[in-house]
N, C-alpha and C positions, 0 to 999 in steps of 0.2 A: 502494497499500498502506502499512498503516499507519505510524503515524511509528515506534515503538518498537516492535525485534523481539526480545527475548532471553529467557534460561528460568531459571525457579528452578534445577533439578538442575544446571544448567553454565551459570554467567552467561558466559561466553563464545561459548554457542553461541545463535543466534538462531534463531529461529522461521521459519515460512513464508511470513508475508508476504515470509518471509525463509525458503531452505531449508538443510538443512544441505550438506556437501560434494557440490558438482555435477562437482568435476573428480575422479573416482577414479586416473584415470591419477596425478595429482599425490599420493593423499593414500598414508600408509603403512597406512590399516586396509584391511578388505576392501574389492573391487570389487563394484560391481552394489549391490544393495538395501539392504545389510546395511548398507553406509557412510551411506546417508541416514538409517537410523535414529539413527545412533553420537549418544554425547554428549560425545565426545571434547573435549577443549581445542585450539585452531588452526582449530576450524569459523568458518568467516566468514556473515557477512550476506549473503542471497540474497533479491532481491525479485520479489514474483509477479508478472509481466506484466500491463502496462497492457490488455493486448488479451484477457486472460480475465476481469482484474478488469470493466474498462466496460461491457461488454454484462449485466453481471449486475443492474445496477442499485444503487440505494443501500445500505447498513449502516448499523445502530443502534451495534452495537458491534464491536471486534477486542477480543477476552480476551485478545491474545498478540499482538501487534504487532511490528514490528521496530525496532529501535533507533534512535533519531535521526542523522543530522536524516533529518526526516520526507520526501520524496521527492515521494509522491503517498499520502493518504491512503487507509487501506479502510477508513475507517467515520466517524462522528461521532463518536464517543467511542471509546479506545483503553487498553486496558492494558497495561504493559511493567515486564518484570522487569528487576533484582530489587526493584527498588520499588515495583511492584503486582503483586498474586500473583491474575493472573485466575481462577484455581479459587477462590478463596476471596471474592472479591468478589463484589457482586449480576452477573447478566447479565439484560439486558432488550432488548427488541425484537427486530429480525432480526440474525443474526449474521454474521460471517465470520471463519470460525476456518482458517487453518492452522497447525496444531499443533507444536510441539517433537516430533522422532522419535524421543525415546530409549524404549526401548520400556517402562519402567516410565509413564514422560509421557501415552504415547499414549494410554491406555488410561483413564487419568484425566481429559484432557480431552473425550475424545469420548463417555463417559458421561456427563459433563456436558452435551453438546451432545443428546443422546439424550434425557435430560431435560428439558432447556429445548425440543428440538422445534420450533426457527423458526429456519432459517436454510441455510447451505452452510456445506460442510469439502472444504477441498483435501489429497488426502492420495496418497499414492502405491498402486497396484492391487494391492494386495495381502490377493489375496482369499481368500485360504487361513486367512490368521490368525486369532488370536483375538478382535483387535480388530474383525475386519468382523462376526463370527459373533455377537459379545458386543451389539454398536452400531452394527449398520450393518444386517447383513441381518433381525436380526431388532426392528428400531428406525426405521429411514431409510424415507423417500416414493418415493426415489428416486435412479439413480445412472447418470453420464453419465461413461463411458470416452472420455477426452478422445483426439484425433488426432491422431496423432505426437506428439513428445516436446521438450514446450517448453523453449525455452532462457532462465533465468531471468535477470535483473539483478543487477550487482554492489548494492555499498552506497554508490557514486556515480552511479549508475543504468547505468551502462553495460552492457552484453550481453554475458552469458559464450559465448565460444567456443564451449564444450562444452553441451550440452544437458541436463537433467535427468536422465540416464542410465536411466532407468524410466517404464514408464507410469504417467499419471496417473489419479484419477478425482475429480469433482465430487459430495458425498454432499447431499441435499437432506433438510431434516425439516420437516415442515409440506405442506399441497395446495399452496401458491401456487407455491412454490421447486421443487416435484416438478413441477407445470405448465410453469414456466420451462424445465426440462432436456427434458423432454419433447417441447417446443416446436422445438424444436433452436435455443436460445439460442447456441450452441457446437457448432464442427464437432467430430462423434464418434458414438458410439453409447449410445442411452439407454435405459434399463429403469425399468421401474414398479417396486416393492418395496412393495405393498400387501397387508397382508395382512390384511384382510376380503376382496380379491380372490381371495387362497388358500385361505382357508377356505371360500371358497365353491364354489370348483374341488374343492377335495377332499370338502365334504360333498357336493356336488352336490343337497342338497335341497329346491330351490324352482327352478323353470323363471320366476318370474317375476322381473324385471329391472327394473320399472318404476320401483321404490322403493328399489334396490340402490343405493349410494353408489361402488358399484365400477365402474359403468358409465356415469359420468358423462365425459364425453368432455372431450378437453385444449380451450381455445382454439383452438388449430391447425386440430382437427379442427372446430369447431364453425364458423368463417370458413371455411375452405374449403367445407363442404359450405354454406353460405349460397351462398358468390359462386357455386357448381356450380346450387344451386337455384334461382338467379335467370333463369338462362342468359342469359345477357346478354353482350357484348362487353367492356365496361366497366362499372365498378360510382364509384358515390361513397361517402363515409363515411356520409355522409345514410342512400343505400342499405341501407348495412351495420346499421345503426342500428336501421331500421325492421324488417330482417328478424331481427333477433337478440332487441329488445325485450323479448321475450316467454319467451324461454329461461332455465328455471333458473336458468344459469351468469351470466346479466345479472342479476336478479331478485333471485341472494344474492348480488351484488358490487358495491358503491356505486359503485366506479370501475371501472364494466365499459365505459364508451365510451375510456376512457383502456385498457382491455386490448385493446381491439378495433385501436384504434391501434397499441400497439407490437406486435401481432401481424402483421397486416398488414404493418406494416415487417420483420418477420423472415420469413415467408415469403416476401418476396422480389415483388409484384406492383409490376411497374412502372408506374411513375406517365406517366401520358400528356399531363396539363395539372393545372391547382389544382385538387385536390379528384377525381381524376376518374384509376380505373386501368385496365388492363389485365386482364380475368379470368385470360387463360392464365398460368401465372408456369413 
């Protein structure tokens, strides 16, 4: 996680490279989800587990990172309150956002994330709230409801005995991070949130899907389809490169070979020997 993480409205409260009180039994506040959104003094620093962060790849900026000491950075650059106001400072590149969970602050962070439209946010799955309706259902590209309830880490890196106390969701903004979630980067249930797809389904104005961007498959779908089309018991990366080279996703992505390698690893094709994989998975 990021190096620092506190919060403007509550200097003693850290963000979710940290999360609020994960032990409602010991908290004088209400138990359950409401306690996770409290800005009351006494909230401690909670670090996001590395097994959530690491599969997601590199981020350019964490605008509300956890406080020092920096045990595992969440991004190349970190903004930390109260010295740095991540809501006022410029955002750039791919964002990792694990925002403060105060009722007033959360909307501001997520509104800026929706406007920036590039990166991932980690929130409790309070899908009925105004924040979800204004900044996620209407603006995000995909959502992944994480399986189980993760155990966050204390500020010293030790794992909490208590889980986070409520379901968590990863929300993507932008096409590349939507693909990451839909390709199964972490265990859970992923749902595309594509406004073009929704409008197309509602209008039913055309049966021509050839040029409809809402029907572009994910990398996972492209790779599985390619492997099945080869009709071979095993395949190499060179086989895949040749098979996928003319696909629209490859032509539109200068790093398409890296995407293929990443997807093969995520899908779980078993490696038989150097650069040779079993077609079954």
